[in-house]
N, CA, C, O and the ligand as a Tripos MOL2 file, in Angstrom:
@<TRIPOS>MOLECULE
protein
  253   251    64     0     0
PROTEIN
NO_CHARGES

@<TRIPOS>ATOM
      1 N         -39.6980   31.5020  -48.5060 N.3       1 MET1
      2 CA        -40.0160   32.1320  -49.7800 C.3       1 MET1
      3 C         -40.2360   33.6210  -49.6130 C.2       1 MET1
      4 O         -39.6200   34.4410  -50.2940 O.2       1 MET1
      5 N         -41.1270   33.9540  -48.6920 N.am      2 ALA2
      6 CA        -41.4790   35.3650  -48.5200 C.3       2 ALA2
      7 C         -40.6950   36.0120  -47.3870 C.2       2 ALA2
      8 O         -41.2370   36.7640  -46.5770 O.2       2 ALA2
      9 N         -39.4370   35.7070  -47.3560 N.am      3 GLU3
     10 CA        -38.6340   36.2880  -46.2850 C.3       3 GLU3
     11 C         -38.3500   37.7560  -46.5520 C.2       3 GLU3
     12 O         -38.0700   38.1680  -47.6770 O.2       3 GLU3
     13 N         -38.4300   38.5110  -45.5020 N.am      4 VAL4
     14 CA        -38.1200   39.9310  -45.6240 C.3       4 VAL4
     15 C         -36.6410   40.1380  -45.2850 C.2       4 VAL4
     16 O         -36.2030   39.9050  -44.1590 O.2       4 VAL4
     17 N         -35.9130   40.5670  -46.2630 N.am      5 VAL5
     18 CA        -34.4860   40.7790  -46.0390 C.3       5 VAL5
     19 C         -34.2600   42.1670  -45.4460 C.2       5 VAL5
     20 O         -34.5930   43.1890  -46.0470 O.2       5 VAL5
     21 N         -33.6970   42.1650  -44.2750 N.am      6 GLN6
     22 CA        -33.4420   43.4450  -43.6320 C.3       6 GLN6
     23 C         -31.9480   43.7180  -43.5800 C.2       6 GLN6
     24 O         -31.1130   42.8170  -43.5010 O.2       6 GLN6
     25 N         -31.6650   44.9910  -43.6290 N.am      7 LEU7
     26 CA        -30.2610   45.3660  -43.5090 C.3       7 LEU7
     27 C         -29.8450   45.2640  -42.0530 C.2       7 LEU7
     28 O         -30.3400   45.9790  -41.1820 O.2       7 LEU7
     29 N         -28.9410   44.3710  -41.8310 N.am      8 ARG8
     30 CA        -28.4970   44.1810  -40.4580 C.3       8 ARG8
     31 C         -26.9850   44.2680  -40.3780 C.2       8 ARG8
     32 O         -26.2760   44.0680  -41.3640 O.2       8 ARG8
     33 N         -26.5130   44.5710  -39.1870 N.am      9 PRO9
     34 CA        -25.0690   44.5100  -38.9840 C.3       9 PRO9
     35 C         -24.6020   43.0700  -39.0940 C.2       9 PRO9
     36 O         -25.4130   42.1470  -39.1720 O.2       9 PRO9
     37 N         -23.3310   42.8900  -39.0980 N.am     10 LYS10
     38 CA        -22.7860   41.5480  -39.2190 C.3      10 LYS10
     39 C         -23.3420   40.6400  -38.1400 C.2      10 LYS10
     40 O         -23.4180   41.0030  -36.9660 O.2      10 LYS10
     41 N         -23.7240   39.4600  -38.5690 N.am     11 ARG11
     42 CA        -24.2250   38.5090  -37.5880 C.3      11 ARG11
     43 C         -23.0570   37.9320  -36.8060 C.2      11 ARG11
     44 O         -21.9850   37.6720  -37.3520 O.2      11 ARG11
     45 N         -23.2890   37.7390  -35.5260 N.am     12 PRO12
     46 CA        -22.2260   37.1810  -34.7000 C.3      12 PRO12
     47 C         -21.9920   35.7190  -35.0220 C.2      12 PRO12
     48 O         -22.8600   35.0350  -35.5650 O.2      12 PRO12
     49 N         -20.8210   35.2610  -34.6800 N.am     13 CYS13
     50 CA        -20.4910   33.8590  -34.8740 C.3      13 CYS13
     51 C         -21.4690   33.0030  -34.0690 C.2      13 CYS13
     52 O         -21.6120   33.2070  -32.8640 O.2      13 CYS13
     53 N         -22.1420   32.0510  -34.7130 N.am     14 PRO14
     54 CA        -23.1300   31.2100  -34.0310 C.3      14 PRO14
     55 C         -22.4930   30.2830  -33.0070 C.2      14 PRO14
     56 O         -23.1830   29.6910  -32.1770 O.2      14 PRO14
     57 N         -21.2030   30.1650  -33.0690 N.am     15 ILE15
     58 CA        -20.5190   29.2730  -32.1450 C.3      15 ILE15
     59 C         -20.1170   29.9880  -30.8750 C.2      15 ILE15
     60 O         -20.4260   29.5220  -29.7780 O.2      15 ILE15
     61 N         -19.4360   31.1080  -31.0020 N.am     16 CYS16
     62 CA        -18.9200   31.7790  -29.8120 C.3      16 CYS16
     63 C         -19.4830   33.1750  -29.6430 C.2      16 CYS16
     64 O         -19.2740   33.8040  -28.6050 O.2      16 CYS16
     65 N         -20.1960   33.6740  -30.6480 N.am     17 GLY17
     66 CA        -20.8370   34.9680  -30.4970 C.3      17 GLY17
     67 C         -19.9700   36.1540  -30.8810 C.2      17 GLY17
     68 O         -20.4040   37.3030  -30.8060 O.2      17 GLY17
     69 N         -18.7450   35.8660  -31.2910 N.am     18 LYS18
     70 CA        -17.8970   36.9700  -31.7210 C.3      18 LYS18
     71 C         -18.3070   37.4360  -33.1040 C.2      18 LYS18
     72 O         -19.0620   36.7610  -33.8030 O.2      18 LYS18
     73 N         -17.8070   38.5830  -33.4860 N.am     19 ALA19
     74 CA        -18.1210   39.1030  -34.8120 C.3      19 ALA19
     75 C         -17.5590   38.1690  -35.8720 C.2      19 ALA19
     76 O         -16.4040   37.7490  -35.7970 O.2      19 ALA19
     77 N         -18.3750   37.8550  -36.8450 N.am     20 SER20
     78 CA        -17.9310   36.9440  -37.8900 C.3      20 SER20
     79 C         -17.0260   37.6720  -38.8740 C.2      20 SER20
     80 O         -17.0270   38.8990  -38.9630 O.2      20 SER20
     81 N         -16.2710   36.8930  -39.5940 N.am     21 THR21
     82 CA        -15.3900   37.4710  -40.6030 C.3      21 THR21
     83 C         -15.8170   36.9970  -41.9770 C.2      21 THR21
     84 O         -16.4410   35.9450  -42.1200 O.2      21 THR21
     85 N         -15.4790   37.7740  -42.9770 N.am     22 GLN22
     86 CA        -15.8680   37.3930  -44.3300 C.3      22 GLN22
     87 C         -15.2260   36.0800  -44.7320 C.2      22 GLN22
     88 O         -15.8350   35.2620  -45.4210 O.2      22 GLN22
     89 N         -14.0010   35.8880  -44.3000 N.am     23 LYS23
     90 CA        -13.2540   34.7000  -44.7020 C.3      23 LYS23
     91 C         -13.9120   33.4260  -44.2000 C.2      23 LYS23
     92 O         -13.9620   32.4110  -44.8950 O.2      23 LYS23
     93 N         -14.4140   33.5040  -42.9740 N.am     24 PHE24
     94 CA        -14.9940   32.3020  -42.3810 C.3      24 PHE24
     95 C         -16.4870   32.4550  -42.1580 C.2      24 PHE24
     96 O         -17.0810   31.7010  -41.3870 O.2      24 PHE24
     97 N         -17.0980   33.4240  -42.8240 N.am     25 HIS25
     98 CA        -18.5180   33.6670  -42.6690 C.3      25 HIS25
     99 C         -19.3250   32.3590  -42.7010 C.2      25 HIS25
    100 O         -19.0580   31.5060  -43.5470 O.2      25 HIS25
    101 N         -20.2950   32.1830  -41.8090 N.am     26 PRO26
    102 CA        -20.7080   33.2010  -40.8200 C.3      26 PRO26
    103 C         -19.9690   33.0700  -39.4970 C.2      26 PRO26
    104 O         -20.4180   33.5720  -38.4670 O.2      26 PRO26
    105 N         -18.8420   32.3950  -39.5380 N.am     27 PHE27
    106 CA        -18.1040   32.1780  -38.2940 C.3      27 PHE27
    107 C         -16.9970   33.2020  -38.1360 C.2      27 PHE27
    108 O         -16.7110   33.9790  -39.0460 O.2      27 PHE27
    109 N         -16.3800   33.1890  -36.9660 N.am     28 CYS28
    110 CA        -15.3350   34.1610  -36.7010 C.3      28 CYS28
    111 C         -13.9730   33.5840  -37.0290 C.2      28 CYS28
    112 O         -13.0000   34.3140  -37.2170 O.2      28 CYS28
    113 N         -13.9190   32.2610  -37.0950 N.am     29 SER29
    114 CA        -12.6280   31.6450  -37.3570 C.3      29 SER29
    115 C         -12.8260   30.2480  -37.9230 C.2      29 SER29
    116 O         -13.9300   29.7030  -37.8930 O.2      29 SER29
    117 N         -11.7630   29.6840  -38.4310 N.am     30 SER30
    118 CA        -11.8510   28.3410  -39.0090 C.3      30 SER30
    119 C         -12.2060   27.3310  -37.9280 C.2      30 SER30
    120 O         -12.8540   26.3190  -38.1920 O.2      30 SER30
    121 N         -11.7730   27.6210  -36.7150 N.am     31 ARG31
    122 CA        -12.0470   26.6900  -35.6310 C.3      31 ARG31
    123 C         -13.5440   26.5940  -35.3570 C.2      31 ARG31
    124 O         -14.0910   25.5010  -35.2130 O.2      31 ARG31
    125 N         -14.1820   27.7280  -35.2870 N.am     32 CYS32
    126 CA        -15.6200   27.7240  -35.0400 C.3      32 CYS32
    127 C         -16.3430   27.0620  -36.2100 C.2      32 CYS32
    128 O         -17.3390   26.3660  -36.0150 O.2      32 CYS32
    129 N         -15.8480   27.2760  -37.4040 N.am     33 ALA33
    130 CA        -16.4560   26.6460  -38.5720 C.3      33 ALA33
    131 C         -16.3540   25.1350  -38.4490 C.2      33 ALA33
    132 O         -17.2760   24.4080  -38.8170 O.2      33 ALA33
    133 N         -15.2350   24.6750  -37.9350 N.am     34 GLN34
    134 CA        -15.0440   23.2340  -37.7760 C.3      34 GLN34
    135 C         -15.9410   22.6910  -36.6750 C.2      34 GLN34
    136 O         -16.4720   21.5850  -36.7790 O.2      34 GLN34
    137 N         -16.1030   23.4700  -35.6340 N.am     35 VAL35
    138 CA        -16.9980   23.0500  -34.5580 C.3      35 VAL35
    139 C         -18.3990   22.8430  -35.0960 C.2      35 VAL35
    140 O         -19.0690   21.8620  -34.7740 O.2      35 VAL35
    141 N         -18.8300   23.7880  -35.9240 N.am     36 ASP36
    142 CA        -20.1600   23.6810  -36.5070 C.3      36 ASP36
    143 C         -20.2310   22.4840  -37.4330 C.2      36 ASP36
    144 O         -21.2420   21.7840  -37.4880 O.2      36 ASP36
    145 N         -19.1630   22.2600  -38.1480 N.am     37 LEU37
    146 CA        -19.1270   21.1280  -39.0720 C.3      37 LEU37
    147 C         -19.3090   19.8240  -38.3150 C.2      37 LEU37
    148 O         -20.0370   18.9310  -38.7500 O.2      37 LEU37
    149 N         -18.6400   19.7320  -37.1820 N.am     38 HIS38
    150 CA        -18.7570   18.5170  -36.3840 C.3      38 HIS38
    151 C         -20.1910   18.3130  -35.9130 C.2      38 HIS38
    152 O         -20.6710   17.1870  -35.7880 O.2      38 HIS38
    153 N         -20.8560   19.4220  -35.6580 N.am     39 ARG39
    154 CA        -22.2570   19.3110  -35.2420 C.3      39 ARG39
    155 C         -23.0830   18.7370  -36.3800 C.2      39 ARG39
    156 O         -23.9360   17.8730  -36.1820 O.2      39 ARG39
    157 N         -22.8080   19.2350  -37.5650 N.am     40 TRP40
    158 CA        -23.5560   18.7590  -38.7330 C.3      40 TRP40
    159 C         -23.3250   17.2790  -38.9360 C.2      40 TRP40
    160 O         -24.2190   16.5500  -39.3660 O.2      40 TRP40
    161 N         -22.1430   16.8480  -38.6290 N.am     41 LEU41
    162 CA        -21.8140   15.4450  -38.7940 C.3      41 LEU41
    163 C         -22.4290   14.6030  -37.6930 C.2      41 LEU41
    164 O         -22.2830   13.3810  -37.6780 O.2      41 LEU41
    165 N         -23.1140   15.2570  -36.7750 N.am     42 GLY42
    166 CA        -23.7990   14.5350  -35.7120 C.3      42 GLY42
    167 C         -22.8560   13.9990  -34.6650 C.2      42 GLY42
    168 O         -23.1820   13.0670  -33.9300 O.2      42 GLY42
    169 N         -21.6860   14.5950  -34.6060 N.am     43 GLY43
    170 CA        -20.7420   14.1670  -33.5840 C.3      43 GLY43
    171 C         -20.2170   12.7660  -33.8310 C.2      43 GLY43
    172 O         -19.8220   12.0650  -32.8990 O.2      43 GLY43
    173 N         -20.2150   12.3650  -35.0900 N.am     44 ALA44
    174 CA        -19.7220   11.0330  -35.4340 C.3      44 ALA44
    175 C         -18.2800   10.8820  -34.9630 C.2      44 ALA44
    176 O         -17.8550    9.8190  -34.5130 O.2      44 ALA44
    177 N         -17.5580   11.9650  -35.0820 N.am     45 TYR45
    178 CA        -16.1850   11.9620  -34.6140 C.3      45 TYR45
    179 C         -16.0900   12.8760  -33.3950 C.2      45 TYR45
    180 O         -15.9790   14.0960  -33.5200 O.2      45 TYR45
    181 N         -16.1350   12.2800  -32.2580 N.am     46 ALA46
    182 CA        -16.1580   13.0570  -31.0270 C.3      46 ALA46
    183 C         -14.7740   13.6090  -30.7080 C.2      46 ALA46
    184 O         -14.0630   13.1090  -29.8370 O.2      46 ALA46
    185 N         -14.4230   14.6470  -31.4380 N.am     47 ILE47
    186 CA        -13.1230   15.2540  -31.1930 C.3      47 ILE47
    187 C         -13.2880   16.4470  -30.2550 C.2      47 ILE47
    188 O         -13.9840   17.4070  -30.5840 O.2      47 ILE47
    189 N         -12.6650   16.3890  -29.1180 N.am     48 PRO48
    190 CA        -12.7590   17.4890  -28.1460 C.3      48 PRO48
    191 C         -12.0210   18.7140  -28.6440 C.2      48 PRO48
    192 O         -10.8910   18.9840  -28.2370 O.2      48 PRO48
    193 N         -12.6650   19.4480  -29.5240 N.am     49 VAL49
    194 CA        -12.0080   20.6200  -30.0880 C.3      49 VAL49
    195 C         -12.7640   21.8790  -29.7080 C.2      49 VAL49
    196 O         -13.9940   21.9180  -29.7250 O.2      49 VAL49
    197 N         -12.0080   22.8980  -29.3670 N.am     50 ALA50
    198 CA        -12.5570   24.2260  -29.1170 C.3      50 ALA50
    199 C         -13.4440   24.2900  -27.8710 C.2      50 ALA50
    200 O         -13.4490   25.3000  -27.1680 O.2      50 ALA50
    201 N         -14.1790   23.2410  -27.6000 N.am     51 GLU51
    202 CA        -15.1410   23.3050  -26.5110 C.3      51 GLU51
    203 C         -14.4950   23.6530  -25.1770 C.2      51 GLU51
    204 O         -15.0870   24.3420  -24.3460 O.2      51 GLU51
    205 N         -13.2900   23.1750  -24.9850 N.am     52 THR52
    206 CA        -12.6510   23.3900  -23.6930 C.3      52 THR52
    207 C         -11.5740   24.4610  -23.7530 C.2      52 THR52
    208 O         -10.9880   24.8420  -22.7390 O.2      52 THR52
    209 N         -11.3320   24.9340  -24.9630 N.am     53 GLU53
    210 CA        -10.3020   25.9570  -25.1040 C.3      53 GLU53
    211 C         -10.9430   27.3170  -25.2940 C.2      53 GLU53
    212 O         -11.8640   27.4750  -26.0950 O.2      53 GLU53
    213 N         -10.4660   28.2680  -24.5740 N.am     54 ASP54
    214 CA        -11.0350   29.6080  -24.6480 C.3      54 ASP54
    215 C          -9.9680   30.6370  -24.9920 C.2      54 ASP54
    216 O          -9.7860   31.6270  -24.2830 O.2      54 ASP54
    217 N          -9.2870   30.3930  -26.0600 N.am     55 GLU55
    218 CA         -8.2150   31.3280  -26.4040 C.3      55 GLU55
    219 C          -8.7880   32.6800  -26.8240 C.2      55 GLU55
    220 O          -8.1080   33.7050  -26.7640 O.2      55 GLU55
    221 N         -10.0420   32.6610  -27.2470 N.am     56 ASP56
    222 CA        -10.6480   33.9250  -27.6470 C.3      56 ASP56
    223 C         -11.8260   34.2900  -26.7440 C.2      56 ASP56
    224 O         -12.6640   35.1200  -27.0980 O.2      56 ASP56
    225 N         -11.8740   33.6670  -25.5960 N.am     57 GLY57
    226 CA        -12.9110   34.0260  -24.6390 C.3      57 GLY57
    227 C         -14.2990   33.6410  -25.0760 C.2      57 GLY57
    228 O         -15.2700   34.3120  -24.7240 O.2      57 GLY57
    229 N         -14.4130   32.5720  -25.8390 N.am     58 GLY58
    230 CA        -15.7300   32.1610  -26.3210 C.3      58 GLY58
    231 C         -16.5420   31.5670  -25.1950 C.2      58 GLY58
    232 O         -15.9940   31.0660  -24.2120 O.2      58 GLY58
    233 N         -17.8560   31.6250  -25.3460 N.am     59 THR59
    234 CA        -18.7220   31.0570  -24.3470 C.3      59 THR59
    235 C         -19.3030   29.7400  -24.8520 C.2      59 THR59
    236 O         -19.5680   29.6040  -26.0460 O.2      59 THR59
    237 N         -19.4980   28.8000  -23.9940 N.am     60 PRO60
    238 CA        -20.0590   27.5100  -24.4050 C.3      60 PRO60
    239 C         -21.4680   27.6640  -24.9480 C.2      60 PRO60
    240 O         -22.2850   28.4070  -24.4030 O.2      60 PRO60
    241 N         -21.7290   26.9690  -26.0010 N.am     61 GLU61
    242 CA        -23.0450   27.0920  -26.6110 C.3      61 GLU61
    243 C         -24.1080   26.4200  -25.7570 C.2      61 GLU61
    244 O         -23.8310   25.4470  -25.0560 O.2      61 GLU61
    245 N         -25.3050   26.9360  -25.8210 N.am     62 GLU62
    246 CA        -26.3830   26.4080  -24.9820 C.3      62 GLU62
    247 C         -27.4380   25.6920  -25.8050 C.2      62 GLU62
    248 O         -28.0950   24.7660  -25.3290 O.2      62 GLU62
    249 N         -27.5890   26.1200  -27.0120 N.am     63 THR63
    250 CA        -28.6680   25.5460  -27.8280 C.3      63 THR63
    251 C         -28.3350   24.1350  -28.2650 C.2      63 THR63
    252 O         -29.1300   23.4990  -28.9580 O.2      63 THR63
    253 ZN        -16.5500   31.9280  -33.2660 Zn       64 ZN64
@<TRIPOS>BOND
     1     1     2 1
     2     2     3 1
     3     3     4 2
     4     3     5 am
     5     5     6 1
     6     6     7 1
     7     7     8 2
     8     7     9 am
     9     9    10 1
    10    10    11 1
    11    11    12 2
    12    11    13 am
    13    13    14 1
    14    14    15 1
    15    15    16 2
    16    15    17 am
    17    17    18 1
    18    18    19 1
    19    19    20 2
    20    19    21 am
    21    21    22 1
    22    22    23 1
    23    23    24 2
    24    23    25 am
    25    25    26 1
    26    26    27 1
    27    27    28 2
    28    27    29 am
    29    29    30 1
    30    30    31 1
    31    31    32 2
    32    31    33 am
    33    33    34 1
    34    34    35 1
    35    35    36 2
    36    35    37 am
    37    37    38 1
    38    38    39 1
    39    39    40 2
    40    39    41 am
    41    41    42 1
    42    42    43 1
    43    43    44 2
    44    43    45 am
    45    45    46 1
    46    46    47 1
    47    47    48 2
    48    47    49 am
    49    49    50 1
    50    50    51 1
    51    51    52 2
    52    51    53 am
    53    53    54 1
    54    54    55 1
    55    55    56 2
    56    55    57 am
    57    57    58 1
    58    58    59 1
    59    59    60 2
    60    59    61 am
    61    61    62 1
    62    62    63 1
    63    63    64 2
    64    63    65 am
    65    65    66 1
    66    66    67 1
    67    67    68 2
    68    67    69 am
    69    69    70 1
    70    70    71 1
    71    71    72 2
    72    71    73 am
    73    73    74 1
    74    74    75 1
    75    75    76 2
    76    75    77 am
    77    77    78 1
    78    78    79 1
    79    79    80 2
    80    79    81 am
    81    81    82 1
    82    82    83 1
    83    83    84 2
    84    83    85 am
    85    85    86 1
    86    86    87 1
    87    87    88 2
    88    87    89 am
    89    89    90 1
    90    90    91 1
    91    91    92 2
    92    91    93 am
    93    93    94 1
    94    94    95 1
    95    95    96 2
    96    95    97 am
    97    97    98 1
    98    98    99 1
    99    99   100 2
   100    99   101 am
   101   101   102 1
   102   102   103 1
   103   103   104 2
   104   103   105 am
   105   105   106 1
   106   106   107 1
   107   107   108 2
   108   107   109 am
   109   109   110 1
   110   110   111 1
   111   111   112 2
   112   111   113 am
   113   113   114 1
   114   114   115 1
   115   115   116 2
   116   115   117 am
   117   117   118 1
   118   118   119 1
   119   119   120 2
   120   119   121 am
   121   121   122 1
   122   122   123 1
   123   123   124 2
   124   123   125 am
   125   125   126 1
   126   126   127 1
   127   127   128 2
   128   127   129 am
   129   129   130 1
   130   130   131 1
   131   131   132 2
   132   131   133 am
   133   133   134 1
   134   134   135 1
   135   135   136 2
   136   135   137 am
   137   137   138 1
   138   138   139 1
   139   139   140 2
   140   139   141 am
   141   141   142 1
   142   142   143 1
   143   143   144 2
   144   143   145 am
   145   145   146 1
   146   146   147 1
   147   147   148 2
   148   147   149 am
   149   149   150 1
   150   150   151 1
   151   151   152 2
   152   151   153 am
   153   153   154 1
   154   154   155 1
   155   155   156 2
   156   155   157 am
   157   157   158 1
   158   158   159 1
   159   159   160 2
   160   159   161 am
   161   161   162 1
   162   162   163 1
   163   163   164 2
   164   163   165 am
   165   165   166 1
   166   166   167 1
   167   167   168 2
   168   167   169 am
   169   169   170 1
   170   170   171 1
   171   171   172 2
   172   171   173 am
   173   173   174 1
   174   174   175 1
   175   175   176 2
   176   175   177 am
   177   177   178 1
   178   178   179 1
   179   179   180 2
   180   179   181 am
   181   181   182 1
   182   182   183 1
   183   183   184 2
   184   183   185 am
   185   185   186 1
   186   186   187 1
   187   187   188 2
   188   187   189 am
   189   189   190 1
   190   190   191 1
   191   191   192 2
   192   191   193 am
   193   193   194 1
   194   194   195 1
   195   195   196 2
   196   195   197 am
   197   197   198 1
   198   198   199 1
   199   199   200 2
   200   199   201 am
   201   201   202 1
   202   202   203 1
   203   203   204 2
   204   203   205 am
   205   205   206 1
   206   206   207 1
   207   207   208 2
   208   207   209 am
   209   209   210 1
   210   210   211 1
   211   211   212 2
   212   211   213 am
   213   213   214 1
   214   214   215 1
   215   215   216 2
   216   215   217 am
   217   217   218 1
   218   218   219 1
   219   219   220 2
   220   219   221 am
   221   221   222 1
   222   222   223 1
   223   223   224 2
   224   223   225 am
   225   225   226 1
   226   226   227 1
   227   227   228 2
   228   227   229 am
   229   229   230 1
   230   230   231 1
   231   231   232 2
   232   231   233 am
   233   233   234 1
   234   234   235 1
   235   235   236 2
   236   235   237 am
   237   237   238 1
   238   238   239 1
   239   239   240 2
   240   239   241 am
   241   241   242 1
   242   242   243 1
   243   243   244 2
   244   243   245 am
   245   245   246 1
   246   246   247 1
   247   247   248 2
   248   247   249 am
   249   249   250 1
   250   250   251 1
   251   251   252 2
@<TRIPOS>SUBSTRUCTURE
     1 MET1         2 RESIDUE 1 A MET
     2 ALA2         6 RESIDUE 1 A ALA
     3 GLU3        10 RESIDUE 1 A GLU
     4 VAL4        14 RESIDUE 1 A VAL
     5 VAL5        18 RESIDUE 1 A VAL
     6 GLN6        22 RESIDUE 1 A GLN
     7 LEU7        26 RESIDUE 1 A LEU
     8 ARG8        30 RESIDUE 1 A ARG
     9 PRO9        34 RESIDUE 1 A PRO
    10 LYS10       38 RESIDUE 1 A LYS
    11 ARG11       42 RESIDUE 1 A ARG
    12 PRO12       46 RESIDUE 1 A PRO
    13 CYS13       50 RESIDUE 1 A CYS
    14 PRO14       54 RESIDUE 1 A PRO
    15 ILE15       58 RESIDUE 1 A ILE
    16 CYS16       62 RESIDUE 1 A CYS
    17 GLY17       66 RESIDUE 1 A GLY
    18 LYS18       70 RESIDUE 1 A LYS
    19 ALA19       74 RESIDUE 1 A ALA
    20 SER20       78 RESIDUE 1 A SER
    21 THR21       82 RESIDUE 1 A THR
    22 GLN22       86 RESIDUE 1 A GLN
    23 LYS23       90 RESIDUE 1 A LYS
    24 PHE24       94 RESIDUE 1 A PHE
    25 HIS25       98 RESIDUE 1 A HIS
    26 PRO26      102 RESIDUE 1 A PRO
    27 PHE27      106 RESIDUE 1 A PHE
    28 CYS28      110 RESIDUE 1 A CYS
    29 SER29      114 RESIDUE 1 A SER
    30 SER30      118 RESIDUE 1 A SER
    31 ARG31      122 RESIDUE 1 A ARG
    32 CYS32      126 RESIDUE 1 A CYS
    33 ALA33      130 RESIDUE 1 A ALA
    34 GLN34      134 RESIDUE 1 A GLN
    35 VAL35      138 RESIDUE 1 A VAL
    36 ASP36      142 RESIDUE 1 A ASP
    37 LEU37      146 RESIDUE 1 A LEU
    38 HIS38      150 RESIDUE 1 A HIS
    39 ARG39      154 RESIDUE 1 A ARG
    40 TRP40      158 RESIDUE 1 A TRP
    41 LEU41      162 RESIDUE 1 A LEU
    42 GLY42      166 RESIDUE 1 A GLY
    43 GLY43      170 RESIDUE 1 A GLY
    44 ALA44      174 RESIDUE 1 A ALA
    45 TYR45      178 RESIDUE 1 A TYR
    46 ALA46      182 RESIDUE 1 A ALA
    47 ILE47      186 RESIDUE 1 A ILE
    48 PRO48      190 RESIDUE 1 A PRO
    49 VAL49      194 RESIDUE 1 A VAL
    50 ALA50      198 RESIDUE 1 A ALA
    51 GLU51      202 RESIDUE 1 A GLU
    52 THR52      206 RESIDUE 1 A THR
    53 GLU53      210 RESIDUE 1 A GLU
    54 ASP54      214 RESIDUE 1 A ASP
    55 GLU55      218 RESIDUE 1 A GLU
    56 ASP56      222 RESIDUE 1 A ASP
    57 GLY57      226 RESIDUE 1 A GLY
    58 GLY58      230 RESIDUE 1 A GLY
    59 THR59      234 RESIDUE 1 A THR
    60 PRO60      238 RESIDUE 1 A PRO
    61 GLU61      242 RESIDUE 1 A GLU
    62 GLU62      246 RESIDUE 1 A GLU
    63 THR63      250 RESIDUE 1 A THR
    64 ZN64       253 GROUP 0 **** ****
């Protein structure tokens, strides 16, 4: 409720840490958005996507 909104630079993609894009905000690409979606789904569909591919030099998430 009482959050203080600060002017910040673009938040990095929560998946790979790259700069996010408006199109896929807050992610950098549709792939990262899908990765996050799968997380929300609780991994019901264990599709090995993006995690092992580093076409954009992403780093594996730790959290
Ligand atoms: Zn990303």
